[in-house]
C-alpha positions, 0 to 999 in steps of 0.5 A: 381471892386477888384484888385489882384496884378494889375489884375481885378478880379471881376466886379459888376454892380448894377441896380434899379428893374426898370432898370433890364428889359432893362439893356444892361449887362442882356439883353446881357448875356440872348442872349448869353445863347440861341445864341451859334453862337453869343457866339462863335463870342463874345468869338472869338472877345475877345480872338482876343482882348486881345493882345492889351492894356485895350483901345484897348480891349473895342474899338474892342469888342464893335461893336460886344457887340451893335450888339448882344445887339440890336438884344437882345432889338429887340428880347424883342420889344425894340428899337435900341441904338446907342452906349453902355456905356463906362463900358459896 
């Protein structure tokens, strides 16, 4: 993460080759690229969550992200997960 006058400007996630096929960030990104209704849902939640502080933002959007990730996992024949990593 790079900070620019106390504002986050970049985030980088690193994975091994073996992790790439099932990493949540990739599944989530790929799903949103092909499911416009879920993209709109996620955008609405993100915009609504920006009124609070950073911790509220994560709490508000995580149930939606988890739901989308689990649907993306199911589409690939992967089992659902119960929670996301704190940085997801």
